[in-house]
C-alpha positions in Angstrom: 102.1 106.9 67.5 100.0 108.2 70.4 96.8 106.4 71.3 93.8 108.4 71.8 91.8 105.5 73.1 92.2 102.1 74.5 90.6 98.9 73.7 89.6 96.7 76.8 88.5 93.2 76.7 87.0 90.4 79.3 88.1 87.0 78.2 87.1 83.8 79.8 90.0 81.4 78.9 93.8 81.5 77.6 94.6 81.3 74.0 96.5 78.2 72.8 99.0 80.3 71.1 100.8 83.6 71.2 98.4 86.1 69.6 99.8 88.6 66.8 99.4 92.2 67.1 96.5 92.5 64.6 94.5 90.0 66.3 95.0 92.1 69.7 94.7 95.7 68.2 92.4 95.1 65.1 89.1 97.1 64.6 85.8 95.7 65.5 83.8 93.7 63.2 86.9 92.7 61.4 87.8 88.8 60.5 90.9 88.9 63.0 88.7 90.3 65.9 85.8 87.4 65.3 88.9 85.0 65.3 90.4 86.9 68.4 87.0 86.3 70.4 87.0 82.7 69.5 90.6 82.2 70.7 90.0 83.8 74.0 86.3 83.6 74.5 85.8 87.3 74.7 82.6 88.3 76.3 82.5 92.1 76.3 84.5 94.5 74.4 84.6 98.3 75.0 86.4 101.5 73.4 87.5 104.0 76.2 88.2 107.4 75.2 90.4 109.6 77.1 89.0 110.2 80.6 86.2 107.8 80.2 85.4 105.2 82.7 86.6 101.7 82.1 85.9 98.2 83.3 88.5 99.0 86.2 90.3 101.8 87.5 93.6 99.4 87.9 95.9 98.8 84.9 96.9 95.6 83.9 99.7 94.5 81.2 101.9 91.5 80.2 105.3 91.3 78.6 106.3 87.7 77.3 110.3 87.5 77.9 112.6 84.8 76.2 116.3 83.9 76.9 118.7 85.1 74.4 121.2 82.6 72.9 124.2 85.3 72.7 125.4 87.5 75.3 122.9 90.3 74.5 119.2 90.4 75.5 117.9 88.6 78.3 120.4 86.5 80.0 119.2 85.6 83.4 115.7 84.9 85.0 115.0 84.0 88.8 111.9 83.8 90.8 112.4 83.9 94.7 109.3 82.7 96.7 108.4 83.5 100.2 105.5 81.3 101.4 105.7 82.3 105.0 103.7 85.6 103.7 101.4 83.9 101.4 98.3 85.5 103.5 99.7 89.3 103.2 97.7 89.5 100.0 94.6 87.2 99.2 92.1 87.3 96.5 88.7 85.7 95.9 86.1 85.8 93.1 82.5 85.9 93.2 79.7 86.0 90.4 77.5 89.0 90.2 74.7 90.1 87.6 75.0 93.4 86.5 73.8 95.8 83.7 70.3 96.2 81.7 70.5 92.6 80.7 71.7 91.3 84.1 74.4 89.6 82.4 76.6 88.2 85.0 80.6 88.4 85.3 83.1 87.2 87.8 84.1 89.9 90.2 87.7 89.6 91.8 88.1 90.5 95.3 91.6 91.5 96.8 92.3 91.9 100.7 95.8 93.4 101.5 97.1 93.6 104.9 98.7 96.7 106.1 102.2 95.1 106.4 102.1 94.1 102.7 104.1 97.0 101.6 107.0 96.7 104.0 106.9 92.9 103.1 107.2 93.6 99.5 110.3 96.0 100.2 112.1 93.5 102.4 111.5 90.6 100.1 112.6 92.4 97.0 115.7 93.7 98.7 116.7 90.1 99.7 115.9 88.9 96.2 117.8 91.7 94.3 120.9 91.1 96.3 120.7 87.3 95.9 120.2 87.8 92.1 123.3 90.0 92.2 125.2 87.5 93.8 124.2 84.7 91.4 124.7 86.9 88.4 128.4 87.8 89.7 127.7 91.5 89.6 127.8 94.4 91.7 125.3 97.1 92.5 127.2 99.9 90.7 127.2 97.7 87.4 123.5 98.0 87.2 122.6 101.1 84.8 118.9 100.7 85.0 116.1 99.0 87.2 112.6 98.5 86.0 110.7 97.6 88.9 106.8 96.8 89.7 104.9 100.0 90.5 102.7 98.6 93.0 101.7 98.4 95.9 101.5 102.1 96.5 104.8 103.5 97.7 106.5 100.5 96.9 109.0 102.3 94.3 110.0 105.2 96.6 111.0 103.3 99.8 112.9 100.7 97.6 114.8 103.2 95.4 115.6 105.0 98.8 117.0 101.7 100.5 119.1 100.8 97.6 120.5 104.4 97.4 119.4 104.8 93.8 118.0 107.9 92.0 118.1 108.5 88.2 118.6 104.8 87.1 115.6 103.5 89.1 112.2 104.3 87.3 109.7 105.3 89.5 106.2 106.3 88.1 103.7 108.8 89.5 100.2 107.5 89.9 97.6 109.5 87.8 94.3 110.2 89.8 92.9 106.9 90.8 95.0 104.7 88.4 96.8 102.0 90.2 99.7 100.2 88.2 99.5 96.7 89.1 100.9 94.1 86.6 101.3 97.2 84.1 103.8 99.0 86.1 106.8 97.7 84.4 105.4 98.0 81.0 104.6 101.7 81.5 108.2 102.3 83.0 109.8 100.5 80.2 107.9 102.8 77.7 109.4 105.9 79.6 112.9 104.9 79.4 112.3 103.6 75.7 110.8 107.1 74.8 114.0 109.0 76.4 116.5 106.3 75.1 117.6 105.6 78.6 117.1 102.0 77.8 119.0 101.6 74.7 121.8 103.7 76.4 122.2 101.3 79.3 124.0 98.4 79.3 122.7 96.4 82.2 119.1 96.4 83.1 117.2 94.5 85.5 113.6 94.1 85.7 112.1 93.4 89.1 108.3 92.4 89.6 106.5 91.6 92.9 103.1 89.9 93.8 101.2 87.7 95.8 102.9 84.6 97.1 105.0 86.5 98.1 107.0 86.0 94.5 109.7 88.1 93.4 110.7 87.9 89.8 114.0 89.4 88.3 115.5 89.4 84.9 118.7 90.8 83.5 118.8 92.4 80.1 122.1 93.5 78.4 122.4 95.7 75.6 
């Protein structure tokens, strides 16, 4: 099924439990959406059709992972932290009133140093090879790598330094779209649709963010 529109929401709190698909994607004015609003404190919702401006030009997504009890599925998780680079990417929020009714909202402001990209690549390389050592696997045993798609230029440099090509998933940015936390989710959809995911045995997810924090997960089919 191809979505012709997307639903974007602004919430003010984290729900106390995992939400169902119907609660997340249901139509407006239905009981499940009213319940969703109570759970998350949603203050504004908007349906964006193709090409329409949204709340933000950056994409965000989250995937909840759980470790498998057998020899398939997610087998290993690791997060490596590099506090010496904690000021490479800084963020702060401020309150601003906007719109016809002057309804206020919190605006997130992000400052990124010029060296942030190089730091992300170096920290990811260091973490990736530590991850391989801990897992007892070699680079040639990894069939597919699904990485973060930001900051811009990150995937191209990392792929070149690892000497990988077809088994390293790199998405092309569309227009002004920047794949922030949505990067791995978009990359996963691509390899799921073309069946590369199910045809691969050992798959590694790599995400990187401020901190600097690098998280990796090993999935086995």
